[in-house]
GUKOLTI-185235 format. One record per residue (C-alpha): residue in three letters; residue number from 1; x negated, y negated, z. Coordinates in pm, whole numbers, always signed. Layout:
<nodes>
NODE/type/seq/X/Y/Z
NODE/ALA/NUM/X/Y/Z
...
</nodes>
This chain:
<nodes>
NODE/type/seq/X/Y/Z
NODE/MET/1/-1634/+2702/+16592
NODE/GLU/2/-1414/+2542/+16330
NODE/THR/3/-1345/+2171/+16347
NODE/ILE/4/-1021/+2011/+16250
NODE/ALA/5/-1039/+1634/+16221
NODE/ILE/6/-723/+1416/+16236
NODE/ILE/7/-736/+1057/+16120
NODE/GLY/8/-449/+880/+16298
NODE/ALA/9/-303/+907/+16647
NODE/GLY/10/+51/+812/+16592
NODE/HIS/11/+340/+1048/+16628
NODE/ALA/12/+239/+1263/+16330
NODE/GLY/13/-122/+1299/+16438
NODE/LEU/14/-53/+1369/+16803
NODE/THR/15/+239/+1606/+16739
NODE/LEU/16/+11/+1801/+16499
NODE/ALA/17/-264/+1816/+16758
NODE/ARG/18/-17/+1957/+17012
NODE/GLU/19/+114/+2209/+16775
NODE/ILE/20/-238/+2320/+16668
NODE/ARG/21/-339/+2367/+17033
NODE/GLN/22/-31/+2578/+17097
NODE/GLN/23/-129/+2811/+16813
NODE/ASP/24/-506/+2809/+16875
NODE/LYS/25/-689/+2746/+17202
NODE/SER/26/-1043/+2758/+17069
NODE/VAL/27/-1044/+2538/+16751
NODE/ASN/28/-1241/+2204/+16792
NODE/LEU/29/-999/+1915/+16758
NODE/VAL/30/-1116/+1564/+16697
NODE/ILE/31/-868/+1265/+16659
NODE/LEU/32/-985/+927/+16522
NODE/SER/33/-780/+608/+16551
NODE/GLN/34/-831/+240/+16477
NODE/GLU/35/-615/+172/+16782
NODE/GLU/36/-654/+257/+17150
NODE/ILE/37/-510/+611/+17178
NODE/CYS/38/-201/+682/+17392
NODE/ALA/39/+129/+861/+17355
NODE/TYR/40/+458/+670/+17330
NODE/TYR/41/+778/+709/+17130
NODE/LYS/42/+763/+455/+16852
NODE/PRO/43/+1148/+419/+16809
NODE/ASN/44/+1160/+281/+17169
NODE/LEU/45/+982/-30/+17056
NODE/SER/46/+1313/-165/+16906
NODE/LYS/47/+1511/-111/+17219
NODE/ALA/48/+1264/-185/+17497
NODE/LEU/49/+1424/-513/+17598
NODE/SER/50/+1766/-379/+17647
NODE/THR/51/+1632/-71/+17838
NODE/GLY/52/+1422/-304/+18066
NODE/LYS/53/+1089/-152/+17966
NODE/SER/54/+765/-335/+17942
NODE/PRO/55/+508/-238/+17675
NODE/ASP/56/+304/-46/+17933
NODE/GLN/57/+610/+138/+18060
NODE/LEU/58/+668/+277/+17705
NODE/ILE/59/+351/+482/+17742
NODE/THR/60/+421/+839/+17825
NODE/LYS/61/+59/+969/+17837
NODE/GLU/62/-261/+785/+17866
NODE/ALA/63/-584/+899/+17678
NODE/SER/64/-726/+1090/+17970
NODE/GLN/65/-405/+1284/+17994
NODE/LEU/66/-404/+1359/+17616
NODE/GLU/67/-768/+1480/+17629
NODE/ALA/68/-693/+1720/+17916
NODE/GLU/69/-381/+1845/+17773
NODE/LEU/70/-509/+1887/+17415
NODE/GLN/71/-869/+1976/+17497
NODE/CYS/72/-973/+1745/+17227
NODE/THR/73/-1209/+1460/+17154
NODE/LEU/74/-1049/+1120/+17109
NODE/LEU/75/-1241/+852/+16917
NODE/HIS/76/-1072/+514/+16989
NODE/ARG/77/-1094/+193/+16786
NODE/VAL/78/-1308/+346/+16507
NODE/CYS/79/-1273/+291/+16137
NODE/VAL/80/-1323/+581/+15890
NODE/THR/81/-1528/+425/+15607
NODE/ARG/82/-1615/+722/+15395
NODE/ILE/83/-1508/+1084/+15332
NODE/GLU/84/-1729/+1328/+15139
NODE/PRO/85/-1514/+1619/+15053
NODE/GLU/86/-1788/+1820/+14873
NODE/ILE/87/-1987/+1852/+15197
NODE/LYS/88/-1704/+1806/+15442
NODE/VAL/89/-1838/+1501/+15614
NODE/LEU/90/-1668/+1178/+15716
NODE/THR/91/-1840/+855/+15823
NODE/TYR/92/-1681/+623/+16083
NODE/GLU/93/-1771/+294/+16231
NODE/MET/94/-1779/+234/+16607
NODE/PRO/95/-1645/-75/+16777
NODE/ASP/96/-2012/-192/+16804
NODE/GLU/97/-2037/-151/+16425
NODE/THR/98/-2274/+147/+16434
NODE/GLN/99/-2215/+419/+16183
NODE/ARG/100/-2163/+780/+16278
NODE/THR/101/-2078/+1096/+16089
NODE/LEU/102/-1855/+1394/+16168
NODE/LYS/103/-1872/+1736/+16004
NODE/TYR/104/-1534/+1893/+15963
NODE/ASP/105/-1393/+2218/+15822
NODE/ARG/106/-1049/+2078/+15755
NODE/LEU/107/-930/+1719/+15759
NODE/VAL/108/-586/+1572/+15805
NODE/LEU/109/-483/+1224/+15695
NODE/ALA/110/-214/+1098/+15937
NODE/THR/111/-286/+728/+15862
NODE/GLY/112/+71/+610/+15885
NODE/ALA/113/+200/+303/+15707
NODE/THR/114/+146/-72/+15731
NODE/PRO/115/+411/-343/+15738
NODE/MET/116/+458/-499/+15389
NODE/PRO/117/+354/-861/+15383
NODE/LEU/118/+539/-1148/+15232
NODE/PRO/119/+370/-1285/+14916
NODE/SER/120/+76/-1505/+15004
NODE/HIS/121/+229/-1807/+14836
NODE/VAL/122/+540/-1771/+15068
NODE/ALA/123/+371/-1732/+15401
NODE/ASP/124/+46/-1701/+15567
NODE/SER/125/+55/-1361/+15757
NODE/ALA/126/-73/-1548/+16068
NODE/GLN/127/+258/-1727/+16093
NODE/LEU/128/+457/-1406/+16115
NODE/LEU/129/+470/-1108/+16358
NODE/ALA/130/+519/-750/+16248
NODE/ILE/131/+593/-466/+16483
NODE/ASN/132/+459/-128/+16387
NODE/HIS/133/+280/+4/+16685
NODE/LEU/134/+237/-59/+17063
NODE/GLU/135/-29/-329/+17024
NODE/ASP/136/+199/-514/+16782
NODE/TYR/137/+472/-494/+17033
NODE/ARG/138/+253/-626/+17317
NODE/LYS/139/+170/-921/+17113
NODE/PHE/140/+536/-979/+17028
NODE/ARG/141/+648/-965/+17393
NODE/ASN/142/+372/-1205/+17493
NODE/VAL/143/+480/-1462/+17235
NODE/LEU/144/+839/-1400/+17317
NODE/ASN/145/+794/-1481/+17683
NODE/THR/146/+882/-1855/+17652
NODE/LYS/147/+1085/-1848/+17327
NODE/LYS/148/+1456/-1816/+17261
NODE/GLN/149/+1509/-1846/+16882
NODE/VAL/150/+1400/-1546/+16670
NODE/ALA/151/+1424/-1513/+16294
NODE/ILE/152/+1398/-1157/+16150
NODE/ILE/153/+1307/-1121/+15778
NODE/GLY/154/+1455/-797/+15658
NODE/ALA/155/+1792/-638/+15740
NODE/GLY/156/+1681/-272/+15717
NODE/PHE/157/+1646/-21/+16012
NODE/VAL/158/+1392/-217/+16211
NODE/GLY/159/+1553/-557/+16144
NODE/CYS/160/+1896/-443/+16258
NODE/GLU/161/+1763/-263/+16567
NODE/LEU/162/+1553/-569/+16671
NODE/ALA/163/+1852/-806/+16614
NODE/SER/164/+2068/-591/+16845
NODE/ASP/165/+1794/-550/+17108
NODE/LEU/166/+1705/-921/+17118
NODE/SER/167/+2058/-1055/+17106
NODE/SER/168/+2173/-819/+17389
NODE/GLN/169/+1920/-1019/+17606
NODE/GLY/170/+2042/-1355/+17519
NODE/TYR/171/+1801/-1447/+17238
NODE/GLN/172/+1933/-1640/+16947
NODE/VAL/173/+1884/-1412/+16654
NODE/SER/174/+1894/-1497/+16271
NODE/VAL/175/+1859/-1214/+16015
NODE/ILE/176/+1747/-1291/+15655
NODE/ASP/177/+1754/-1065/+15361
NODE/ARG/178/+1782/-1079/+14979
NODE/ALA/179/+2041/-811/+14986
NODE/GLU/180/+2413/-891/+15034
NODE/TRP/181/+2462/-664/+15334
NODE/PRO/182/+2246/-512/+15612
NODE/LEU/183/+2094/-162/+15547
NODE/ASN/184/+2185/-206/+15186
NODE/ARG/185/+1956/+85/+15071
NODE/ALA/186/+2111/+326/+15323
NODE/VAL/187/+2481/+247/+15354
NODE/PRO/188/+2763/+128/+15120
NODE/GLU/189/+2868/-233/+15131
NODE/VAL/190/+3183/-182/+15336
NODE/MET/191/+2987/-19/+15607
NODE/GLY/192/+2708/-278/+15599
NODE/SER/193/+2976/-546/+15629
NODE/ALA/194/+3119/-372/+15934
NODE/ILE/195/+2772/-365/+16103
NODE/ARG/196/+2724/-732/+16024
NODE/THR/197/+3059/-830/+16167
NODE/ALA/198/+3003/-629/+16479
NODE/LEU/199/+2669/-792/+16543
NODE/SER/200/+2803/-1135/+16460
NODE/SER/201/+3109/-1123/+16684
NODE/HIS/202/+2975/-926/+16988
NODE/MET/203/+2618/-1058/+16991
NODE/ASP/204/+2622/-1380/+16810
NODE/VAL/205/+2368/-1271/+16542
NODE/ARG/206/+2353/-1510/+16251
NODE/TRP/207/+2310/-1365/+15901
NODE/PHE/208/+2148/-1525/+15595
NODE/LEU/209/+2211/-1260/+15338
NODE/GLY/210/+2166/-1291/+14956
NODE/LYS/211/+1883/-1549/+15028
NODE/THR/212/+1547/-1579/+14882
NODE/ILE/213/+1270/-1732/+15097
NODE/GLU/214/+1061/-1993/+14925
NODE/ALA/215/+816/-2074/+15214
NODE/VAL/216/+743/-2030/+15577
NODE/ASP/217/+567/-2319/+15745
NODE/ARG/218/+471/-2433/+16097
NODE/LEU/219/+605/-2759/+16221
NODE/ASN/220/+492/-2868/+16568
NODE/GLU/221/+588/-2569/+16796
NODE/GLN/222/+831/-2413/+16554
NODE/THR/223/+833/-2217/+16234
NODE/ILE/224/+1049/-2340/+15948
NODE/VAL/225/+1182/-2099/+15692
NODE/ARG/226/+1278/-2264/+15360
NODE/PHE/227/+1523/-2091/+15133
NODE/SER/228/+1527/-2132/+14756
NODE/ASP/229/+1857/-2324/+14785
NODE/GLY/230/+1673/-2582/+15008
NODE/PHE/231/+1829/-2469/+15338
NODE/LEU/232/+1590/-2492/+15629
NODE/LEU/233/+1610/-2249/+15931
NODE/ALA/234/+1404/-2329/+16239
NODE/ALA/235/+1284/-2064/+16484
NODE/ASP/236/+1040/-2014/+16770
NODE/VAL/237/+927/-1672/+16643
NODE/VAL/238/+957/-1520/+16301
NODE/VAL/239/+923/-1137/+16260
NODE/SER/240/+871/-979/+15923
NODE/ALA/241/+1056/-640/+15890
NODE/ILE/242/+1080/-602/+15510
NODE/GLY/243/+951/-245/+15500
NODE/LEU/244/+642/-33/+15525
NODE/ARG/245/+366/+60/+15280
NODE/PRO/246/+199/+400/+15310
NODE/ASN/247/-172/+379/+15403
NODE/THR/248/-329/+557/+15113
NODE/GLU/249/-668/+387/+15097
NODE/LEU/250/-874/+684/+15214
NODE/ALA/251/-680/+914/+14984
NODE/ARG/252/-750/+698/+14690
NODE/GLN/253/-1117/+673/+14784
NODE/ILE/254/-1163/+1049/+14742
NODE/ASN/255/-939/+1050/+14429
NODE/ALA/256/-659/+1249/+14586
NODE/GLN/257/-332/+1222/+14408
NODE/VAL/258/-132/+921/+14518
NODE/ASP/259/+199/+779/+14392
NODE/LEU/260/+427/+593/+14638
NODE/GLY/261/+247/+781/+14912
NODE/ILE/262/-14/+1058/+14928
NODE/VAL/263/+116/+1355/+14721
NODE/VAL/264/+116/+1687/+14898
NODE/ASP/265/+213/+2038/+14815
NODE/ALA/266/+455/+2274/+15004
NODE/PHE/267/+172/+2328/+15270
NODE/SER/268/+97/+1959/+15323
NODE/GLN/269/-233/+1989/+15137
NODE/THR/270/-349/+1702/+14904
NODE/SER/271/-492/+1752/+14570
NODE/ILE/272/-830/+1780/+14738
NODE/PRO/273/-921/+2124/+14892
NODE/HIS/274/-929/+2146/+15269
NODE/ILE/275/-772/+1795/+15308
NODE/TYR/276/-414/+1763/+15428
NODE/ALA/277/-173/+1472/+15498
NODE/LEU/278/+150/+1416/+15687
NODE/GLY/279/+372/+1146/+15832
NODE/ASP/280/+434/+792/+15703
NODE/CYS/281/+139/+800/+15464
NODE/VAL/282/+289/+1086/+15270
NODE/GLU/283/+568/+1101/+15003
NODE/TYR/284/+814/+1381/+15040
NODE/HIS/285/+1026/+1478/+14735
NODE/GLY/286/+901/+1170/+14570
NODE/SER/287/+979/+916/+14844
NODE/PRO/288/+814/+800/+15166
NODE/LEU/289/+1024/+904/+15473
NODE/PRO/290/+911/+679/+15761
NODE/PHE/291/+1112/+859/+16028
NODE/ILE/292/+1025/+1077/+16319
NODE/SER/293/+1201/+1399/+16208
NODE/PRO/294/+1013/+1467/+15883
NODE/ALA/295/+681/+1402/+16058
NODE/THR/296/+776/+1649/+16332
NODE/HIS/297/+871/+1917/+16095
NODE/ALA/298/+568/+1860/+15885
NODE/ALA/299/+343/+1888/+16194
NODE/LYS/300/+495/+2214/+16305
NODE/ALA/301/+453/+2376/+15968
NODE/LEU/302/+107/+2234/+15908
NODE/ALA/303/-21/+2353/+16250
NODE/LYS/304/+72/+2706/+16155
NODE/THR/305/-104/+2666/+15820
NODE/LEU/306/-419/+2542/+15970
NODE/THR/307/-428/+2821/+16226
NODE/GLY/308/-398/+3101/+15980
NODE/GLN/309/-19/+3127/+15916
NODE/PRO/310/+48/+2959/+15588
NODE/THR/311/+384/+2795/+15625
NODE/GLU/312/+583/+2593/+15372
NODE/LEU/313/+749/+2279/+15479
NODE/LEU/314/+1123/+2279/+15429
NODE/LEU/315/+1290/+1955/+15542
NODE/PRO/316/+1633/+1978/+15693
NODE/SER/317/+1890/+1703/+15662
NODE/LEU/318/+1750/+1394/+15840
NODE/ALA/319/+2010/+1228/+16056
NODE/VAL/320/+1855/+903/+16184
NODE/PRO/321/+2036/+706/+16463
NODE/VAL/322/+2016/+325/+16426
NODE/LYS/323/+2034/+147/+16755
NODE/ILE/324/+2296/-117/+16708
NODE/GLY/325/+2474/-181/+17034
NODE/PRO/326/+2824/-284/+16928
NODE/CYS/327/+2837/-55/+16627
NODE/PRO/328/+2684/+301/+16689
NODE/THR/329/+2530/+395/+16357
NODE/LEU/330/+2381/+716/+16213
NODE/ILE/331/+2230/+768/+15868
NODE/CYS/332/+2133/+1082/+15687
NODE/PRO/333/+1940/+959/+15385
NODE/SER/334/+1982/+1162/+15074
NODE/LEU/335/+1677/+1323/+14921
NODE/GLY/336/+1852/+1310/+14588
NODE/LYS/337/+1802/+1017/+14351
NODE/ARG/338/+2150/+1000/+14194
NODE/GLY/339/+2486/+982/+14360
NODE/VAL/340/+2790/+768/+14456
NODE/TRP/341/+2940/+671/+14792
NODE/GLU/342/+3285/+765/+14906
NODE/VAL/343/+3404/+591/+15227
NODE/GLN/344/+3696/+661/+15461
NODE/GLY/345/+3801/+504/+15790
NODE/SER/346/+3876/+155/+15901
NODE/GLY/347/+3714/-122/+16120
NODE/ILE/348/+3372/+3/+16249
NODE/ASP/349/+3493/+367/+16251
NODE/LEU/350/+3367/+458/+15906
NODE/GLU/351/+3250/+781/+15743
NODE/ALA/352/+3051/+746/+15407
NODE/HIS/353/+2958/+1053/+15197
NODE/TYR/354/+2680/+1039/+14932
NODE/LEU/355/+2778/+1283/+14658
NODE/ASN/356/+2557/+1399/+14376
NODE/GLU/357/+2666/+1456/+14011
NODE/PHE/358/+2816/+1785/+14113
NODE/GLY/359/+3033/+1631/+14389
NODE/GLN/360/+2803/+1789/+14664
NODE/LEU/361/+2731/+1607/+14987
NODE/THR/362/+2356/+1520/+14993
NODE/GLY/363/+2364/+1237/+15248
NODE/PHE/364/+2603/+1042/+15474
NODE/ALA/365/+2638/+750/+15706
NODE/LEU/366/+2857/+720/+16008
NODE/THR/367/+2962/+422/+16232
NODE/GLY/368/+3164/+382/+16540
NODE/LYS/369/+3359/+686/+16659
NODE/CYS/370/+3271/+871/+16338
NODE/VAL/371/+2920/+948/+16461
NODE/SER/372/+3075/+1245/+16635
NODE/ARG/373/+3088/+1409/+16287
NODE/LYS/374/+2706/+1423/+16268
NODE/MET/375/+2657/+1802/+16310
NODE/GLU/376/+2939/+1909/+16075
NODE/LEU/377/+2818/+1691/+15801
NODE/ALA/378/+2452/+1765/+15860
NODE/ARG/379/+2540/+2140/+15800
NODE/GLN/380/+2717/+2057/+15483
NODE/CYS/381/+2417/+1860/+15360
NODE/GLN/382/+2185/+2144/+15453
NODE/SER/383/+2391/+2401/+15265
NODE/VAL/384/+2345/+2231/+14939
NODE/ALA/385/+1990/+2104/+14992
NODE/SER/386/+1730/+2235/+14749
NODE/ASP/387/+1507/+2500/+14902
NODE/ALA/388/+1247/+2439/+14634
NODE/PRO/389/+908/+2384/+14807
NODE/LEU/390/+712/+2061/+14769
NODE/SER/391/+457/+2079/+14494
NODE/LEU/392/+187/+1861/+14351
NODE/ALA/393/+310/+1665/+14056
NODE/SER/394/+148/+1778/+13724
</nodes>
């Protein structure tokens, strides 16, 4: 019986397992994870407070349910320490530090991504919280239990969603970023300014934009953030949300091709035969795409490939909702590298088009009432999207 091993039990890994099992009832599935394995919808972490959900209530399926449903072996809290592609064997360390081996026929890296740390001279990582999976979120909620002032470093997707969620429940929130407006890599300035104004006026979020952090220190029961201009900001809790870094260590260990993330071809195969990768650890069209949609599409295509139906991954336009209470926001990032923004609308009702050098729509951003335009613009983006398959760089 063939064995498919999946390293990683996040959305990408579990979705792949489900899709494989739908295609093939007999293949032996083994899933290995450094965390306790359970199913939950990761985007819900940044809106759990406003929806009244505890960390445990975010779990949709426990390990026992997953094992029964997927007819698989789940290896919890294990660390893969070595992969030997030439003999198709991986070594993993158990919680009691014993070493075990697993023989596989095909291996999938679904190792996800890790929150990027602040430079060590700026902050000790122990002074900051980062929220990237359910165990992180449990820790955050435990710490938050008796606190009121929260500072968030990073005004990207996670930072803005957390700010909205926390402030909606009465927490005093400050958002810090070196950029001049929130979501600066995803929306034009006028739209970022509208989002900032909406959160400031409706939820009393304070913004410290265009600021560089010089140091983060503990003082008594509070954390002090010191800016390069000398300003001091005190908070009970500081969350770092400056971005994610694909987990590529195992791929590098076996000399698979890695750039910003693990490089894969049109069939999600790495440069090493019989080893595949998908999700946040991978780069698609030259960039990591740490969103649910590309991981889901990759899992569906890869499951067919692994069960005897070679299927190329073609990514559709990726419309990503950003959960900002007073300013509904939806972003479709462009897979193209070059372009310009064109914006229409007023107030928070804005529609921004990202146009390539040929004047074609390759991405968009919508706020307020304009989010109703999602489907029409997504169709336009898809009609001009390149249908060239992913390929390993030469």
